[in-house]
C-alpha positions in Angstrom: -38.5 -68.7 16.4 -35.8 -66.2 17.3 -33.4 -65.4 14.5 -30.4 -63.1 14.9 -30.4 -60.1 12.5 -27.4 -59.7 10.2 -25.5 -56.4 10.1 -27.6 -55.0 7.2 -30.9 -56.0 9.0 -29.7 -54.4 12.2 -28.9 -51.2 10.3 -32.3 -51.1 8.7 -34.0 -51.7 12.0 -32.2 -48.7 13.5 -33.4 -46.5 10.7 -37.0 -47.7 11.2 -36.7 -46.9 14.9 -35.3 -43.4 14.1 -38.0 -42.9 11.5 -40.7 -43.9 14.0 -39.3 -41.4 16.6 -39.2 -38.6 14.0 -42.8 -39.4 12.8 -44.0 -39.4 16.4 -42.4 -36.0 17.1 -43.8 -34.6 13.9 -47.3 -35.8 14.9 -47.0 -34.4 18.4 -45.7 -31.0 17.2 -47.8 -30.5 14.0 -50.4 -33.2 13.7 -51.0 -36.3 11.8 -51.8 -34.6 8.4 -48.5 -32.7 8.5 -46.5 -35.8 9.4 -48.2 -37.9 6.7 -47.7 -35.2 4.0 -44.0 -34.7 4.9 -43.2 -38.4 4.8 -45.0 -38.8 1.5 -43.1 -35.9 0.0 -39.8 -37.4 1.3 -40.7 -40.7 -0.3 -41.5 -39.0 -3.6 -38.2 -37.1 -3.5 -36.3 -40.3 -3.0 -38.2 -42.1 -5.8 -37.4 -39.1 -8.1 -33.8 -39.1 -7.2 -34.0 -35.6 -5.6 -32.6 -36.9 -2.3 -29.6 -39.1 -1.9 -25.8 -39.0 -2.4 -25.8 -36.9 -5.5 -24.3 -33.5 -5.0 -26.9 -31.9 -7.3 -29.8 -33.4 -5.4 -32.3 -30.7 -4.8 -35.6 -30.6 -2.9 
């Protein structure tokens, strides 16, 4: 079954592709542990509201 992606799904897919490329580069340059840790920290910052559109967002 081949379903066309809507605009939002296409946008999300592009972000997943970019994230995968970034993760691969991080692994290549600094190893799997670094890449894993950095992505976990980023996820925590997002969940805590420390990243995003707010001007006072701090990491």
